[in-house]
C-alpha positions in Angstrom: 1.1 -4.9 -38.7 3.3 -2.4 -35.9 7.2 -2.1 -36.1 8.8 -3.2 -32.6 10.2 0.0 -31.0 12.1 0.1 -28.1 13.3 2.6 -25.5 16.9 1.4 -25.7 18.8 -1.3 -27.3 15.9 -3.8 -26.6 16.9 -7.5 -26.4 19.6 -7.8 -29.0 19.5 -11.6 -28.9 15.9 -11.7 -29.4 14.9 -11.2 -33.5 12.1 -8.9 -32.6 10.5 -6.9 -35.4 6.9 -7.2 -36.2 4.7 -7.2 -33.6 0.8 -7.4 -34.9 -0.5 -7.2 -31.1 -0.7 -4.1 -29.2 0.5 -3.1 -25.9 -1.2 -0.9 -24.0 0.0 0.6 -20.3 -2.5 1.8 -17.7 -0.1 4.0 -15.2 -1.0 5.7 -11.8 -0.8 6.1 -7.9 -2.3 3.1 -5.4 -5.9 3.5 -5.0 -6.2 5.3 -8.4 -8.6 2.1 -9.8 -6.3 0.7 -12.5 -6.9 -2.9 -11.5 -10.7 -2.4 -12.0 -10.1 -0.4 -15.6 -7.8 -3.3 -16.6 -10.7 -5.9 -15.8 -13.3 -3.5 -17.6 -11.1 -3.0 -20.8 -10.2 -6.5 -21.0 -14.3 -7.4 -21.1 -14.8 -4.8 -23.3 -12.2 -5.6 -26.1 -13.0 -9.5 -25.7 -16.3 -8.8 -26.2 -15.4 -7.2 -29.5 -13.5 -9.9 -30.8 -9.6 -9.4 -29.7 -7.4 -11.7 -28.0 -6.0 -10.2 -24.6 -3.6 -11.0 -22.3 -3.1 -8.8 -19.4 -0.1 -8.7 -16.8 1.5 -6.4 -13.8 4.0 -5.7 -11.2 5.3 -9.0 -9.7 3.9 -11.7 -11.7 6.7 -13.4 -13.2 7.2 -17.1 -11.9 11.1 -16.0 -11.7 10.8 -13.2 -9.3 7.5 -13.4 -7.6 8.1 -15.3 -5.0 11.2 -13.7 -3.7 9.5 -10.1 -4.3 6.6 -10.8 -2.5 9.1 -12.4 0.4 10.8 -9.2 0.4 7.8 -6.9 0.8 7.2 -8.5 3.9 10.3 -7.1 5.3 12.5 -4.1 4.9 16.2 -5.1 4.9 16.9 -4.8 1.4 18.2 -1.5 0.0 15.9 0.6 -2.5 18.7 -0.4 -5.3 18.6 -3.9 -4.6 14.6 -3.7 -4.7 15.0 -1.7 -8.0 17.0 -4.0 -9.6 14.5 -6.7 -8.5 11.8 -5.2 -9.9 13.7 -4.5 -13.4 14.3 -8.4 -13.4 10.7 -8.9 -12.9 9.5 -6.9 -15.8 12.6 -8.1 -18.0 11.2 -11.3 -17.4 7.6 -10.8 -18.6 8.8 -8.9 -21.2 10.4 -11.6 -22.9 8.5 -14.4 -22.0 4.9 -12.9 -21.7 4.5 -9.9 -23.0 6.2 -10.0 -26.8 5.2 -13.7 -27.1 1.5 -12.1 -26.9 2.3 -9.1 -29.2 3.6 -11.7 -31.7 0.4 -14.0 -31.4 -1.6 -10.8 -32.1 -2.8 -10.2 -28.5 -3.7 -6.7 -27.3 -1.9 -6.8 -24.3 -3.0 -5.0 -21.0 -0.2 -3.7 -18.3 -1.6 -2.8 -15.0 1.3 -0.3 -14.2 4.7 -0.8 -16.8 8.1 0.1 -15.6 7.1 4.1 -15.3 5.7 3.1 -12.0 8.9 1.6 -11.2 10.8 4.4 -12.3 8.4 6.6 -10.2 8.5 5.1 -7.0 12.6 4.2 -7.1 13.3 8.5 -7.6 11.6 9.2 -4.3 13.6 6.6 -2.9 17.0 8.2 -3.7 17.3 6.5 -7.0 19.6 8.7 -9.4 16.3 9.4 -12.1 18.6 9.2 -15.0 19.7 5.8 -13.9 16.4 5.1 -13.3 15.3 5.3 -16.9 18.3 4.0 -18.2 17.9 0.8 -17.1 14.8 0.5 -19.3 16.8 0.5 -22.3 15.5 -2.8 -22.9 11.8 -1.6 -22.4 9.3 -1.9 -25.7 7.4 1.3 -26.4 3.8 0.6 -25.4 1.5 1.6 -28.2 -0.6 3.7 -25.4 -0.4 4.6 -21.9 -3.4 6.0 -19.9 -2.5 7.6 -16.9 -5.2 7.4 -14.1 -4.5 10.9 -12.1 -6.6 11.6 -8.8 -6.3 14.2 -6.4 -4.6 12.7 -2.9 -7.8 13.4 -1.3 -9.2 11.2 -3.6 -6.9 8.7 -2.8 -7.2 8.6 0.7 -11.3 8.4 0.5 -10.9 5.3 -1.8 -8.3 3.5 0.3 -10.2 4.2 4.0 -13.4 2.8 2.4 -11.6 -0.2 0.4 -8.9 -2.1 1.5 -7.1 0.4 4.2 -3.9 2.0 4.5 -0.8 -0.6 3.4 3.0 0.0 4.7 4.3 0.2 1.3 1.9 2.3 -0.5 1.9 4.9 2.1 5.8 4.8 1.6 6.2 4.0 5.5 9.9 2.7 4.4 10.9 6.0 3.7 8.8 8.3 5.6 9.3 10.5 8.3 5.7 11.0 9.5 4.6 8.8 12.5 1.5 7.2 11.1 -0.1 5.5 8.1 -2.6 8.7 7.1 0.6 11.5 6.8 3.0 9.3 4.8 0.2 8.2 2.0 -0.3 11.5 1.7 2.9 12.2 1.5 4.4 9.8 -0.5 1.5 9.6 -3.1 2.2 13.5 -3.5 5.5 12.7 -4.4 4.8 9.9 -6.7 2.2 11.9 -8.4 4.7 14.6 -8.7 7.4 11.8 -10.4 3.9 10.6 -12.7 3.6 14.2 -13.9 7.2 14.7 -15.2 6.8 11.5 -17.1 3.4 12.3 -19.1 5.0 14.6 -21.7 8.5 12.7 -21.6 6.7 9.4 -22.7 3.6 10.8 -23.8 1.0 9.5 -21.3 -2.6 9.8 -22.3 -3.8 11.8 -18.9 -7.3 10.5 -17.4 -9.1 12.2 -15.0 -9.3 9.6 -12.3 -11.2 11.9 -10.1 -14.7 10.3 -11.9 -16.7 7.7 -11.0 -15.5 4.3 -12.7 -17.7 4.5 -15.5 -17.0 7.7 -16.7 -13.1 7.0 -16.5 -13.7 3.7 -18.2 -15.4 5.7 -21.1 -12.9 8.2 -21.3 -10.3 5.6 -21.9 -12.1 3.5 -24.3 -12.9 6.6 -26.4 -9.4 7.2 -26.5 -8.3 3.5 -27.7 -10.6 3.9 -30.5 -7.2 5.6 -31.9 -5.6 2.3 -32.1 -8.4 0.1 -32.1 -8.3 -2.4 -35.8 
């Protein structure tokens, strides 16, 4: 049974000492295939007898309606959006993730707070302030960083759901079209993830590969923490 460890003070009002479950975060840029890998891992773990719960950004019932509404426009400042996301993360951590870990679940998080830090910094927020904000965050048992070249992301987006205003960073971009803006924005996001990889002990997975190969690489690494 693992001892709960936080990046800072955690939640001082919560008695969190031992967590029998495991927290696994899947990180990476837009279009890299995180959601697909979370779903594949869920099925694989459940098939092998593990209880699984999953979560991701903007899934807190407290903040999801407001965040969804905010994404329909571009009227909130980067700092306001940052605090909005921090509230979403804190609520899910306290009321979804930690209770599931206490119950012995394997929790799969489609993005953790690292993605929020990356997007905040790219939008001009102080890097240290962004990190300090998440002192309440639980340290995951393992973080997988799915890393792909920008051109790989572009190909997948073009042949998939198409370019999105926010995924292309159009709220801060100097480019006049979604394609160029996406390339610029995702390049900046990759730079931030690369910087955090050593700082937060990410396990880097080559996401230029096929879905099956990526999944195989993740499962090989995951064996290290399976009981």
